[in-house]
DOVEXVO-769349 format. One line per 5 residues: number of its first residue (from 1); their letters; for each residue x, y, z of N, C-alpha, C. Coordinates in steps of 0.001 Angstrom, whole numbers. Each point is the difference from the previous one (the first is absolute). Layout:
BEGIN
NUM	A	X:Y:Z:X:Y:Z:X:Y:Z  ...
This chain:
BEGIN
1	MSGSE	-9800:41671:108506:-640:263:-1306:494:-1042:-989  -945:-670:-691:382:-1026:-962:611:642:-1230  598:-834:-843:605:530:-1216:-1011:659:-905  -1177:-636:-118:-1024:595:-867:-500:1321:565  -158:66:1335:-446:1251:613:1043:1103:-181
6	GREHM	1273:-381:88:1059:990:-178:20:565:-1402  -189:-933:-978:-23:481:-1380:-1180:938:-246  -1176:-335:585:-1173:865:-159:229:1357:656  624:-7:1159:284:1254:694:943:875:-820  1026:-627:-570:948:753:-826:-674:563:-1250
11	RRILI	-936:-803:-578:-709:464:-1194:-813:1257:303  -646:23:1168:-800:1160:380:884:1231:230  1166:-225:579:930:1117:209:432:598:-1330  332:-890:-953:447:486:-1303:-1106:767:-721  -1247:-495:126:-1121:706:-622:-174:1376:621
16	SVSLL	120:61:1341:-158:1280:698:1074:989:-415  1242:-502:-74:1099:880:-413:-207:498:-1421  -454:-914:-871:-244:388:-1385:-1070:1075:-96  -1082:-186:760:-1063:1002:3:490:1332:543  846:-74:1043:525:1218:593:828:784:-1000
21	FTFGA	872:-706:-725:824:680:-989:-854:577:-1135  -989:-772:-436:-866:472:-1086:-770:1238:409  -595:-63:1223:-783:1129:496:881:1219:231  1195:-242:567:925:1099:257:466:663:-1276  264:-830:-1017:421:566:-1277:-1101:850:-610
26	SIAQD	-1257:-480:181:-1130:763:-520:-105:1353:677  171:26:1345:-50:1262:736:1103:931:-463  1208:-540:-142:1129:824:-428:-238:580:-1383  -571:-866:-880:-266:479:-1349:-1033:1116:2  -1056:-182:840:-1029:1025:71:533:1297:595
31	AEPSS	1008:-87:865:536:1186:656:896:811:-913  488:-632:-1086:865:717:-916:-804:1017:-805  639:1094:-410:-711:983:-809:-530:-632:-1275  -1225:307:-350:-580:-519:-1223:512:809:-1178  -270:-514:-1199:457:706:-1186:-726:1328:-171
36	SSFAA	-1240:84:520:-714:1269:-30:399:833:1205  -102:1318:-117:451:883:1064:-832:1264:-23  -157:625:1173:-697:1283:20:960:1149:-248  1283:-284:-243:955:1052:-319:-395:686:-1301  247:1297:-81:-358:748:-1199:793:-470:-1212
41	VPTEK	1257:-414:228:823:-578:-1063:362:-1411:449  -744:-1020:-413:167:-1346:548:1387:-593:-184  750:438:-1012:1307:-593:-265:1101:572:873  -281:1073:738:1022:620:831:13:-609:1394  1190:-68:605:134:-432:1388:222:1224:879
46	GGQDI	-471:-99:1239:214:1085:942:-887:1193:-281  370:1118:615:-779:1218:-156:-1294:-54:786  -805:1047:-120:-1287:36:696:-1040:827:-741  233:267:-1280:-1002:659:-840:-515:1297:616  903:858:432:-416:1252:625:-885:814:-940
51	FGPYD	333:12:-1278:-801:721:-982:-820:-964:-855  -295:-1158:550:-821:-967:-709:640:-431:-1306  -761:-6:-1088:531:-461:-1284:661:1106:-817  316:1121:654:536:1158:-713:1374:399:522  743:695:-843:1197:737:398:-329:1489:-63
56	IVENW	506:747:958:-219:1439:-29:926:638:-1036  -504:946:-749:814:785:-929:433:1243:762  1217:-19:501:459:1101:847:177:1282:-814  -195:1109:696:130:1337:-593:-965:223:-1163  -1152:-671:86:-1077:247:-957:-1224:425:780
61	PKDTA	-597:1158:-355:538:962:-956:1123:799:633  660:773:-818:1005:901:547:-697:1047:877  648:347:1089:-578:983:917:-295:1287:-764  -1194:543:187:-339:1246:-692:920:1142:405  670:-124:1141:948:1034:413:1167:117:-977
66	MSAGH	177:-1013:-871:1055:37:-1000:-438:735:-1264  -1272:359:-87:-518:673:-1195:71:1513:159  125:685:-1111:79:1463:17:-1233:586:672  230:966:876:-1093:631:716:-419:-716:1260  653:-1127:304:-371:-787:1185:1186:-216:935
71	EDWTF	1076:763:-167:1239:-316:697:-172:-119:1512  -867:763:577:-188:-26:1449:-1261:-738:422  -681:-648:-971:-1304:-592:285:-96:-1411:-557  -667:-850:750:-176:-1387:-412:-1467:-388:133  -275:-1275:-195:-1374:-492:72:-648:306:1352
76	AAVRG	-1306:127:-20:-801:-46:1229:-792:-1304:-44  -1213:-10:541:-816:-1212:-29:-412:-294:-1437  433:-1149:-510:-382:-417:-1352:-1216:-910:132  -1127:457:-506:-1263:-706:228:-417:-890:-1159  486:268:-1195:-454:-775:-1145:1116:-307:-967
81	VYAES	-85:-1162:-656:935:-372:-1053:-757:-844:-1016  318:222:-1274:-603:-816:-1054:1016:-173:-1112  277:-1264:-353:948:-306:-1065:-761:-96:-1315  10:1085:-756:-626:-32:-1320:743:-972:-911  1316:-51:152:869:-928:-717:1298:-90:790
86	PDRVL	902:-928:-350:1288:-39:701:811:1278:-159  -318:810:-1010:761:1218:-266:-745:1275:374  -1160:-159:651:-767:1191:387:-812:-334:1247  455:520:1128:-624:-278:1288:-431:1326:611  -1278:103:336:-569:1234:537:-184:-111:1505
91	AVQLG	142:1132:698:-163:11:1454:-600:1325:437  -670:-17:1157:-487:1237:617:497:60:1433  319:1214:441:507:198:1350:-600:1265:602  198:156:1313:-561:1128:742:1094:1003:329  366:799:-981:1024:1003:225:1393:-600:49
96	ELPNI	932:725:625:1385:-452:131:522:336:1391  1057:-706:388:657:228:1282:1461:372:-223  623:663:976:1428:317:-131:828:-1270:-147  996:74:-845:875:-1145:-241:1122:9:1037  -147:-780:1053:1006:-51:1063:377:-1444:276
101	ERPAP	1198:-188:537:494:-1332:315:-491:-440:1376  19:-1291:219:-358:-548:1305:955:558:1051  -513:576:1084:881:604:1005:685:-1046:866  1057:419:671:679:-879:955:-883:-195:1232  85:-1153:655:-820:-237:1196:304:1008:1101
106	RVLPE	-1040:369:747:166:922:1121:-1062:-308:1048  272:394:1236:-984:-182:1067:-935:1202:21  -1241:-233:458:-1016:1047:37:-564:94:1411  760:588:934:-466:64:1391:-1262:832:170  -274:910:-928:-1213:813:124:-1266:-835:-176
111	IGPGI	139:-1175:-617:-1140:-909:-136:-79:-951:1182  1157:-485:446:16:-921:1129:1331:-707:85  273:-647:1144:1272:-702:159:66:-1233:-895  1193:-274:-483:211:-1190:-814:-588:81:-1393  -317:1213:-463:-583:167:-1326:1082:494:-947
116	GFPVA	169:-696:-1093:962:401:-1013:-637:11:-1375  614:740:-893:-504:95:-1369:1160:321:-931  -10:-606:-1218:-910:-1038:-475:336:-1367:578  -942:-907:-98:178:-1362:492:663:-826:-1089  1020:-754:371:721:-802:-982:-944:-954:-718
121	RAPWR	183:-132:-1287:-733:-914:-873:-1472:352:-167  -439:1093:553:-1396:417:-134:-72:1239:-881  -1088:151:-767:-154:1239:-766:66:1217:920  628:1046:-459:218:1159:866:-880:1192:-375  -662:-80:-1140:-729:1176:-481:-1286:-430:-690
126	SYRAA	-1112:599:394:-1246:-228:-723:-133:1051:-1088  -132:-468:-1217:-105:918:-1130:-1423:507:-205  -883:-295:943:-1352:550:-47:-50:1405:599  1144:573:326:16:1333:599:-509:1067:-958  70:-234:-1300:-576:923:-978:-1236:-654:-594
131	QGAGG	-1100:744:-51:-1255:-594:-454:-681:816:-1089  754:668:-822:-612:675:-1130:-492:1399:321  -437:684:-1022:-384:1407:116:-1131:181:1000  285:688:1084:-1031:311:974:-503:-1183:786  584:-1172:-190:-501:-1195:661:588:-180:1384
136	ANLLS	-681:-830:794:529:-323:1325:1294:-783:-149  901:157:944:1222:-790:-27:429:-317:1423  984:-878:117:421:-469:1314:618:1100:840  373:1111:-628:611:1103:736:-983:1128:280  -1281:-199:-367:-993:1047:244:-64:339:1483
141	GQGAR	-5:1281:296:-84:437:1387:1308:-72:750  1058:-420:-681:1300:-122:655:985:1047:-504  -502:1025:-653:867:1063:-480:713:-324:-1286  -515:-952:-780:632:-348:-1265:-35:1184:-955  1096:203:-705:144:1151:-876:14:-445:-1454
146	EGVDF	-993:470:-747:-29:-325:-1415:1198:640:-691  657:-762:-840:1205:467:-662:1261:-302:775  -151:-442:1258:1144:-386:825:-143:-1459:433  -1091:-299:693:-242:-1363:463:-677:-859:-1064  -713:610:-904:-644:-697:-1114:-335:1033:-1060
151	RDGHG	-283:-473:-1199:-515:901:-1026:-1043:-742:-829  -943:780:-531:-1081:-567:-788:443:-210:-1444  -905:-610:-774:237:-148:-1427:744:-1263:-370  377:-65:-1288:734:-1150:-544:-784:-1291:244  -1316:87:-258:-877:-1106:364:1:-1166:-957
156	ILVFD	251:237:-1307:-68:-1070:-999:1368:-163:-638  547:-1200:88:1341:-302:-491:-59:-1174:-969  922:-13:-976:86:-1101:-959:1463:-410:-122  259:-1318:100:1358:-541:-58:131:-951:-1182  1224:-86:-540:257:-987:-1047:490:-1306:619
161	GEGNL	350:-959:-851:395:-1312:486:1273:-10:815  823:1025:-159:1234:102:770:-183:794:1282  -1200:493:222:-265:754:1225:249:1483:-115  217:493:-1222:192:1433:-190:-1348:718:33  -28:1165:621:-1189:840:-5:-94:663:-1365
166	IEEWT	-966:-428:-815:-80:487:-1378:-1134:1003:-207  -976:5:898:-1087:974:-84:-403:401:1408  -437:1253:113:-486:514:1276:-1122:976:-323  -1215:-361:364:-1162:761:-448:-319:1137:974  964:872:198:-195:1104:947:-1057:991:-474
171	QWDSI	-350:-51:-1286:-1032:909:-510:-1361:-272:624  -151:-1157:648:-1282:-346:617:48:64:1523  1114:445:560:100:56:1462:-1079:885:619  -424:1031:-724:-963:943:570:-1379:-615:198  -306:-1095:-691:-1323:-616:161:59:-1248:881
176	LERPH	1196:-326:484:160:-1176:852:44:405:1467  -529:-852:854:119:201:1437:597:-1231:668  -671:-1151:-138:537:-1247:547:-179:-1101:-1037  839:-37:-1025:-129:-1086:-980:159:-1351:687  -912:-893:-298:-84:-1267:724:475:-1187:-829
181	SIYVS	-298:-8:-1290:388:-1131:-848:42:459:-1444  647:-810:-855:186:360:-1406:-115:-1261:-845  -606:129:-1196:-282:-1166:-837:58:354:-1481  116:-1071:-794:-323:20:-1419:-909:-1206:-227  -1157:209:-609:-889:-1129:-252:651:-973:-973
186	PYDPE	3:-1304:314:591:-977:-922:-834:-202:-1258  -1182:610:-70:-892:-177:-1147:-150:1277:-820  800:1010:290:-118:1302:-661:1100:157:-1043  -334:28:-1301:1043:129:-1024:737:1336:56  -618:1029:582:660:1301:110:823:136:1280
191	KHVWV	-108:-958:884:807:-66:1226:-85:1282:830  -1200:455:228:-179:1148:881:518:-332:1396  466:1019:683:504:-145:1367:-1063:530:959  -345:-820:987:-1012:351:992:675:222:1348  -344:1103:654:534:315:1323:-1170:248:947
196	IDDGK	-49:-763:1078:-1008:211:1034:580:930:1055  -750:1042:352:409:945:1043:-1084:10:1073  289:-629:1142:-1020:-79:1049:-225:1355:666  1039:856:43:-158:1312:607:-913:909:-796  58:-125:-1317:-871:790:-874:-1318:-710:-294
201	HVIYK	-136:-1272:414:-1229:-786:-192:-275:-270:-1475  1050:-195:-786:-191:-143:-1440:928:-1059:-582  -306:-330:-1267:883:-808:-837:291:812:-1254  1288:172:-301:411:734:-1194:415:-995:-1090  -380:310:-1224:397:-794:-1166:825:885:-930
206	FTNDG	1261:-399:-232:924:777:-818:345:-759:-1279  454:743:-1013:630:-657:-1137:1270:-688:482  460:-971:-751:1130:-798:454:1258:823:213  164:1067:-761:1188:840:156:-169:1068:1072  -1189:76:607:-228:970:1056:-263:1409:-481
211	EQLVQ	-145:174:-1289:-177:1351:-527:-1406:540:222  -988:-888:29:-1378:473:104:-751:-739:1101  -847:745:708:-964:-582:921:-1269:-260:-797  -350:-1266:-152:-1099:-392:-874:-1334:-12:734  14:-422:1260:-1258:-189:720:249:81:1495
216	TIGVP	-994:483:730:13:-12:1456:-1287:-656:477  129:-1048:791:-1158:-674:586:-104:445:1447  -1159:502:391:-176:607:1304:97:1511:-105  -227:672:1106:56:1464:51:1224:404:817  999:659:-608:1227:334:731:-279:798:1267
221	GEGGI	537:-487:1106:-126:693:1271:-1340:-153:679  -859:-839:-545:-1361:-135:540:-345:-1483:121  154:-547:1183:-289:-1405:207:-1480:-267:166  -436:-1171:-407:-1397:-378:147:-206:-1457:-335  -1181:-507:335:-319:-1407:-230:-1259:-48:-855
226	DETHL	162:259:-1294:-1123:-47:-935:553:-261:-1392  -832:158:-1025:392:-373:-1354:1031:943:-609  84:1219:480:919:976:-598:1236:270:853  -2:-464:1252:1116:252:906:712:-1301:369  1221:167:459:743:-1054:686:384:540:1368
231	FWPSY	133:-907:956:316:474:1343:1481:-163:322  494:-1211:-24:1412:-260:282:463:-1132:-908  72:254:-1316:388:-1063:-933:1428:-447:258  241:-1287:-192:1334:-518:310:615:-786:-1158  -717:-988:-531:548:-854:-1062:-1074:-240:-1055
236	MAWAA	423:-530:-1158:-944:-301:-1071:467:-1238:-753  -941:-638:-712:312:-1210:-758:-949:-89:-1185  496:-591:-1101:-746:-33:-1252:-532:-1387:-318  -1164:-27:-652:-520:-1208:-625:414:4:-1467  -144:-1158:-657:485:-136:-1368:-733:909:-979
241	DGSFY	-1235:405:307:-742:886:-900:353:1468:189  965:291:880:434:1371:239:-706:687:1143  -1086:-581:501:-637:565:1191:944:-161:1182  -212:802:1040:932:-65:1123:-715:235:1320  675:-434:1058:-523:68:1357:944:841:855
246	VSDGA	-576:748:935:778:851:901:-351:-363:1436  1023:-201:822:-221:-169:1437:-56:1386:628  -1138:326:594:-235:1328:579:-117:-185:1510  1083:299:701:129:-439:1387:-108:1080:1040  815:-109:1039:-115:842:1190:965:1172:-68
251	DFYNP	-382:1102:633:862:1180:92:616:47:1393  1230:-519:120:656:-38:1301:410:1385:488  130:953:-919:503:1311:375:-1082:890:604  -1260:-410:-141:-1113:764:555:-919:-960:748  341:-358:1230:-728:-1059:703:-1453:323:293
256	DRPLG	-391:1270:-34:-1385:355:284:-896:-104:-1231  594:-267:-1144:-799:-98:-1213:-453:-1439:-213  -1090:-212:-749:-486:-1372:-207:957:-801:-872  -125:-1303:97:823:-888:-804:-665:-238:-1353  815:-61:-1045:-493:-444:-1294:294:-1479:-129
261	ARVVK	-997:-830:168:206:-1452:45:-691:-639:-1188  563:202:-1185:-692:-494:-1183:982:-319:-1118  -517:-743:-977:661:-236:-1273:-843:681:-1066  649:753:-885:-707:710:-1065:472:-548:-1344  -959:-308:-878:324:-509:-1333:-334:1053:-1051
266	YDKDG	924:170:-971:-173:933:-1109:164:-750:-1321  -599:528:-1068:250:-595:-1308:1351:475:-524  381:-462:-1184:1340:286:-520:240:1489:-237  -1083:776:-97:129:1443:-204:-83:790:1297  -95:-698:1127:-42:679:1286:-1384:408:452
271	NYLLE	-1041:-549:-621:-1368:292:421:-409:-927:1141  -638:569:1001:-442:-769:1161:-993:-1080:-424  208:-1230:509:-910:-1104:-277:-754:-458:1244  742:-310:1047:-635:-534:1203:989:61:1150  -487:-332:1195:867:-79:1171:-587:-993:979
276	WGQEG	840:-460:924:-491:-838:1086:886:184:1224  -562:-352:1156:739:80:1253:-657:923:1001  102:-375:1271:-492:824:1093:1038:27:1107  -75:1041:820:952:138:1096:-289:-1035:1073  1024:-753:374:-143:-1012:1027:302:537:1384
281	IPPNE	-96:-887:969:293:345:1387:1360:-589:349  1028:822:182:1324:-538:324:22:-511:1429  930:-892:382:1091:-439:-872:-251:-1337:-676  -1142:-634:242:-192:-1367:-489:-1316:-150:-746  -245:880:-942:-1203:-113:-820:52:-1295:-819
286	SRPAY	-1077:-754:-13:-12:-1282:-701:-1068:-84:-1080  -863:998:-133:-1059:-69:-1000:574:193:-1405  -532:-733:-976:464:167:-1379:-266:1408:-518  960:512:-771:-110:1306:-666:-56:1163:974  372:-228:1253:242:1082:950:1511:153:116
291	FNNVH	464:1239:48:1434:251:-23:395:996:1080  1235:-134:447:658:1023:811:1343:291:-642  -4:982:-866:1147:431:-789:226:-918:-1193  -643:338:-1098:219:-709:-1267:1327:503:-560  1032:-814:92:1361:460:-295:714:-1055:-840
296	GIAVD	-456:-149:-1234:596:-965:-909:-1068:-743:-768  260:-222:-1300:-984:-669:-847:723:-616:-1188  -490:-1144:-469:601:-667:-1155:-1071:-817:-702  195:-208:-1308:-935:-765:-823:724:-1219:-548  -641:-1163:113:550:-1221:-577:-165:75:-1517
301	PATGR	1102:-20:-764:-126:140:-1451:-726:-1164:-658  -59:-1154:665:-630:-1175:-595:-1510:-12:173  -490:467:1141:-1426:-116:309:-710:1336:158  745:1081:173:-610:1296:243:-457:218:1423  266:-960:891:-371:189:1399:826:1130:617
306	VFVND	-616:700:951:612:1170:623:344:-335:1447  1242:261:384:480:-294:1349:312:1322:699  -530:146:1211:41:1277:709:695:-184:1340  932:898:298:715:-42:1270:-776:777:1055  -564:-721:955:-716:591:1134:1025:131:1120
311	RQNHR	786:1060:-76:1260:78:748:-170:-99:1511  -853:838:578:-111:24:1452:-671:-1250:558  -750:-705:-827:-618:-1257:430:861:-1213:-321  1194:234:-534:980:-1066:-244:-592:-1137:-833  -643:363:-1093:-556:-1034:-867:-23:486:-1440
316	IQAFT	-87:-957:-918:-143:265:-1425:-1353:-555:-421  -816:835:-639:-1322:-412:-446:-24:-86:-1529  -690:-1018:-519:-97:-225:-1442:-1434:227:-466  -124:615:-1196:-1309:354:-549:-31:-308:-1496  -1206:-81:-542:-149:-46:-1442:281:1386:-570
321	AEGEY	9:82:-1332:251:1281:-659:-1073:1033:316  -1171:-453:445:-1093:918:326:-162:204:1497  950:-501:791:-30:265:1430:-720:-1021:843  -323:-1161:-551:-649:-1050:787:1056:-734:829  -239:-92:1296:962:-626:909:164:-1482:-331
326	LHEWP	1255:-474:2:306:-1400:-267:560:-713:1227  1116:480:512:625:-627:1165:1062:941:542  681:-432:1048:1048:819:609:990:-901:711  1128:589:401:927:-704:880:758:1004:861  406:-423:1196:762:886:882:1466:18:-399
331	VGDAP	677:1088:327:1432:104:-281:826:-21:1278  -646:-250:1138:716:-82:1267:-223:1232:852  32:-218:1306:-163:1110:934:1250:875:19  -97:1144:678:1153:889:155:1170:-794:586  1224:239:-495:405:1180:-777:-274:-59:-1498
336	SDVHM	-708:-1013:-473:-333:-21:-1420:-663:1309:-409  429:547:-1135:-569:1256:-496:170:22:-1513  -762:-838:-685:84:-44:-1456:-430:1348:-558  890:606:-768:-267:1337:-545:-660:-57:-1364  439:-925:-828:-545:-98:-1344:457:-1317:-597
341	FIISA	-513:-307:-1181:422:-1225:-676:-229:134:-1493  629:-905:-733:-235:-126:-1433:-373:-1447:-274  -619:-245:-1143:-254:-1363:-457:847:-212:-1240  842:-1014:42:951:-246:-1077:-702:-594:-1217  727:-57:-1107:-568:-488:-1254:-475:-1442:100
346	DSYLW	568:-774:947:-423:-1386:187:-1009:-145:1137  -625:1104:386:-1124:9:946:369:-446:1409  1063:584:526:299:-111:1432:-3:1407:588  -377:89:1254:-33:1294:672:1268:170:822  716:1099:-262:1243:329:698:-229:1283:790
351	AADRG	171:-90:1312:-319:1111:894:1254:547:659  -12:1308:247:1066:660:756:-507:250:1411  652:-613:986:-403:155:1397:959:968:677  -504:1189:305:846:1021:611:315:-328:1452  -852:-796:649:242:-347:1393:1123:-995:175
356	SNRIL	48:-1016:-861:1038:-1029:106:1149:235:-960  -151:973:-908:1012:287:-1027:305:-1240:-829  -1073:-673:-408:138:-1182:-842:-904:119:-1226  358:-756:-1018:-809:-155:-1197:-683:-1361:101  -1318:-27:-133:-795:-1196:242:-640:-485:-1298
361	KYDLD	-58:-1331:-154:-659:-594:-1162:-1204:-818:451  -1150:251:-638:-1214:-780:215:-536:-466:-1353  -675:-1153:-5:-819:-272:-1167:-1315:751:174  -835:-10:-1014:-1191:842:47:-1140:-621:790  257:-1162:595:-920:-558:991:418:378:1413
366	GNFLY	1127:706:111:459:460:1305:997:-903:679  506:-1021:-691:1005:-872:603:1356:698:1  624:42:1165:1311:635:146:1066:-943:-533  839:488:-917:938:-861:-706:1465:302:280  356:1252:227:1428:327:94:136:1416:537
371	AWGVS	1152:293:583:309:1355:454:1501:181:68  445:1216:-191:1406:336:188:84:1476:365  1144:394:508:226:1399:340:655:143:1351  738:1083:167:689:279:1253:-41:1506:243  -188:375:1252:-87:1410:355:1386:622:70
376	GDFPG	137:1217:-509:1274:709:76:93:1083:-1044  999:885:170:216:1051:-989:1219:-275:-873  581:-1181:131:1110:-389:-871:-563:-394:-1366  861:-81:-1032:-505:-383:-1318:-697:-1360:48  -1234:-30:-447:-789:-1230:14:-909:-142:1193
381	GMWGV	349:642:1129:-905:23:1135:-1207:867:-315  -1040:-149:795:-1225:753:-274:-531:634:1277  -533:1201:-155:-668:696:1100:-1053:928:-599  -1246:-384:174:-1084:835:-495:-284:-162:-1477  -77:-1254:-486:-338:-202:-1411:-1444:438:-238
386	HAISV	-174:895:-950:-1307:610:-277:-498:-324:-1399  877:-532:-858:-392:-378:-1356:1003:-999:-541  -472:-887:-881:869:-964:-668:-395:-73:-1468  960:-415:-837:-255:-137:-1430:995:-1000:-572  -325:-576:-1140:891:-939:-676:-6:346:-1480
391	DTEGN	1171:-96:-648:59:340:-1417:-57:-1261:-860  100:179:-1310:-154:-1119:-928:1180:-959:21  1100:376:636:1142:-901:163:-14:-694:1355  -984:312:824:-95:-612:1316:733:742:1089  587:1159:-302:607:809:1056:-1097:527:920
396	FYVAE	310:67:1287:-987:342:1018:397:1317:655  -981:877:222:255:1331:537:-865:238:1235  568:716:977:-771:406:1172:199:1495:216  -1055:656:474:66:1398:438:-191:14:1503  892:692:712:-26:-8:1462:-224:1411:538
401	VDNGR	-987:133:887:-256:1310:593:946:287:1161  314:-997:797:861:238:1160:1476:42:-385  422:-879:-901:1384:34:-465:231:1069:-1061  -1054:538:-574:144:1080:-964:796:-392:-1228  -484:-998:-730:751:-432:-1176:-842:-943:-853
406	VQKYR	482:-210:-1225:-452:-1085:-860:1124:-1018:-34  -343:-1283:9:1009:-1042:-146:-378:-930:-1152  1034:-555:-612:-171:-933:-1111:683:-1313:350  -725:-1090:-200:527:-1346:203:-81:-752:-1328  1029:-806:-291:-59:-825:-1202:-59:-1474:399
411	PRPGA	-649:-840:-792:-93:-1419:336:1377:-654:97  186:-821:1018:1255:-726:149:79:-1113:-1041  1180:-242:-554:145:-1119:-935:-400:-1313:669  -825:-768:-669:-421:-1287:534:-1093:67:1035  -595:1190:221:-1034:136:1022:-1234:-816:-361
416	NPDYL	-623:-558:1020:-1244:-738:-175:-1054:947:-576  -537:-283:-1174:-968:931:-596:-1263:175:830  -313:-975:865:-1178:141:860:173:1106:1030  1246:395:259:269:1030:999:186:1381:-615  38:54:-1318:166:1266:-707:-1358:557:-414
421	IAPAV	-119:1315:18:-1196:621:-551:87:-88:-1517  -1018:-552:-620:21:-184:-1446:205:1335:-703  839:31:-1039:219:1256:-716:-1310:594:-503  -39:1317:-28:-1180:686:-520:-197:-358:-1468  -1247:-29:-433:-338:-317:-1382:-357:1292:-725
426	NHLD	582:182:-1176:-378:1144:-829:-1221:-402:-821  -1173:415:439:-1242:-407:-656:-183:665:-1356  868:934:-338:-150:728:-1257:844:-601:-1110  829:-1012:318:827:-638:-1030:-866:-815:-966
C-alpha cells in the first residue's frame, strides 16, 4: 500500500469511528428518560402510582360502627356517593352488616381438599350480603337471618369533611327498598337531594335537610316502561337548564321480566319530555340507540351532549340533547364492566370499571387517555366501585358495593393535572 493509499485508508477509518461515536451517542441520548413522563407526579423518582395521582385519606369516613346505635353494625353495599361540598358528602347503602373482624385462616374440607379461607391479600367478605328492605341478597335461600346476618334500613347517610356521620335519614327507610344512587343538581339553588330506588321503581326528591319529600317520579312499587312509570332507574344527569336524564335499565333481580332499555328526559320540574332506546340482542348488540342494561349517564356541560353507558354491550353511546345518535366507542371486552361515569368540568369522561377495578379517562371522542386503580380491600384498593364523585377542592370519592364502603382520595402534591379529575364547579356562584 502506497503512502497516499495508507493515508486515505486511515482517513476512512477515522470517519467511520467518528460516525459510530456520533450515532451511538444519539442512541444513548434517546434511551435516556425524557423530561416528560407518564408518572402521575413527574418530579418524583420510583414508586408505581398505585393510586394514580391521588393519596388515600385513611379512616375516611369513620366506620358507622363507631356511631351511637351502630355498635354492632357497619356498612353494607354502598351504591351511591355524591359530594355536595368538601364538608357534606351524601351516600346510600343497602342495609347494614355485622361489624366483625377478618377471621384467622382455616381449611374448609367440607368444600374440598386444599381449600382455605380467607385467602391472603384477597378480600374476604362481600358486603353485598344485605340488599335493603325485602330485596334479594347474596344470602337469600341460605338461611340468612335478618337482625343477625344483616339488617335493613340506614339507607341514606351524610358525612362531614372529617368523615363524621352527621346525618342519617332513617325517617325515610320505610319508603326505600334498594337505593341505587344519590345526587344534588349542580344547577339547583335549593340543593334538593335526589335518591334513585330501583327496587321501588322511583326517584325521590327531598329538601336538602331531608325533612320533606318534595316529589316522587314514577309509581312506588310499580315498574313500567311508559311516561308515568320507571322500570329499573339507575343514574341521572342534569343539563344546564335544569332538565335531567335518567338511565332506565335492566332488572337483574327478576330475570323473567322485560328489560327497560331506555333514556328518559324530564324538564326541571320533573315533567316527562321524551325518551329513546330499544332493547338490544345481547351480548354484542351494535345498532345505535339499542341497549342491554342502560347503567350510567352523563351530560357534557359544554355542549349538552348526552353519554349513555350500554353496560352489557361494553360500549358508550353519545347523543344530542334530544336523543339523536352521534357516535360510540367500545370500553373493552370482559372482564371490562364499566358501571357508570361522570363528565368533569373540563369535559372529559371518567368511568368506573367494576371488572378491572380501575378508573378510566376518555376524551369525548372516545380516545382512551389514562387509567389507574388496584383491586383489594385495603385502604385505597377498590372492589365493586358503583359510583364516583369529585368535590370543589378536587377530592375524589368512590362508593363500593363489594367492599362496602365510601373512600376519599386527595390530589397528590405536584400531580399532573391531566391525570386528576377536574374539581367540580359550583354553577350557582
